[in-house]
Residue, then its C-alpha position, 0 to 999 in steps of 0.5 A: m537489523t530487518r524491519v521485522e527485527r526492529f519492530t519485535k525487538k522494540f514491541f516486546d521490550n516495551k509491552d507487559l504481558t505480551d506473548a505474540c502479535l498477529v499482523t493480518s493487514h495486507s499494508n502492514r504484513y507488506y511493511l514487515s515481510s516485503f513480500s505482497s500476498s492477497d491472503g496471509i498472517i504474519f505470527l510474532t512472538s519474542e522468540k521467532q517470526y512466522l509467515i503463514v500463507d496458503f499454497r498460491y504464495y508458499e513456494m515464492a514466500k519461502q524464496k524471498v523472506s525465509k532468511h527473516f520468517e519461518v514461512l508455514l503452508a496453511d493447507g487447510r484454515f489458517s487458524d489451525v497453523l496459529k493453534r499449533l504454534i500458540k501451544k508451542h510457544n505456550i501463548k496467552n496474550v495476542w495483540i491485534e491490529n484493531y484498526e485493521m480488524t473487522v469485527a467479524e475477524l475478531d470474533l472468528y479469532k475469539n470463537r477459535f481461541p477462548e484460552l486467549s486474551f486479546f489486546n489492541l495494536g493501537d498505533s504501535l505499528t502505524d507509528f513505527r512505520a511513519v519513520k522510513d528507512s533509507d530504502e523506503l526513502g529511495f523507493i518514494l523518491t524513484a516512484q516520484k521520479i517516473t511521476d515526474q518524467a510522465f508529466s514531462h511526457i504528457l505536455n507533448f502528448i496533449n492536444p485537442n485531439r485527445t480525449e481524457s480517457e487517451v491522456a490518463l491512459e498515456l500517463e499509466y502507460f508511461m509510468r508502468s514502460n518506465g519502472a512503475e509496478g502500477v499507478a498509485f490510485d486511480t488517474i484523475c484527467v478532467s478538462g474544461k468545466k469537469s476540472s472543477l471536480p477534485h476527483g472527477t472521472p476520466s471520459a471519452v469527452q474530447l479536450t477543447s482548445n484554451s481550456f483547463l485540463t487537470m490531472d491527479f496521478g501517481a506511480k507505485y514503486n516496490g509498494y510505495c507511492s507518489d502523488m501529483t496534480r497539475t492543472v495546465v491549459v490547452g492552448r492559451a489561458s485568458d486573464e480570467m483563467k490566469e486569475v482563477y488559477s492563481 
C-alpha cells in the first residue's frame, strides 16, 4: 500500500463523523503524494484520493501520481473544485490541518462552505509521518552520505586564503554536484570570533591561521534532509582551543 492509502485507511477507520480530510500544507502534500508544488490541495475521502493543482503542475502531476490519486485541474479557484467534490461525495464533515492552516485560510473555507463542519486534524498526520518507511530511511541515509562526502572534501579546500563565503559555496556546490537536490537549510560557515555564533552568517571574512572554523550544513535528497555541524581548526590548535573545544 502507498502512504496515502495507508493513512486514509488508518484515519477513516478510527474517526467518527469523518467524511473527508483536507491537506493544504506543502510538507504533508509532498509526504502523501511524493509530488512537490508551490500550491495545491489534497482531498481525501474514504472512497477516493484527489490531488488538485493549477495549470502549472497539472501535466506533471498526471504523469507522476495518477496511479494513486485522481488529479484534477483547478482552472479557477481551488474551492470551486472542492465544491463539486463535496457535492459528489455528500460531504458534511471535513478535517483540516489546524497546526498548518492560517486563521485567514480557515475563514475562507468557512465562508465558502457554511454547510460544513470543520474538525482539527491535530497530530494525526504528524504522528503517522514519524514512523519512516524503507524508502524514507534510504533517502535520509543518502542525504547524510552526501553530507559526509562534502565534509571530507571541504577539509582539503580550507586554507587561510579562503573566505567564509567561499567555503560555504564550495560545500553547497559539492553537495549539488553529488546528487543533492538542494541544501537542507542556509549553510552556516563562521570563523575566528564569529565561530561562537551558533547561527552566524557566512561573509567575505578571510580565514585566519590557527583559528576555529564552524560549519553547519546539510543536503536535501528527495525531500529528506541531513544536518551536520563540525568545528575544525585552520592550522594548529592551542591548548586553550583544545580545552574550549572539549
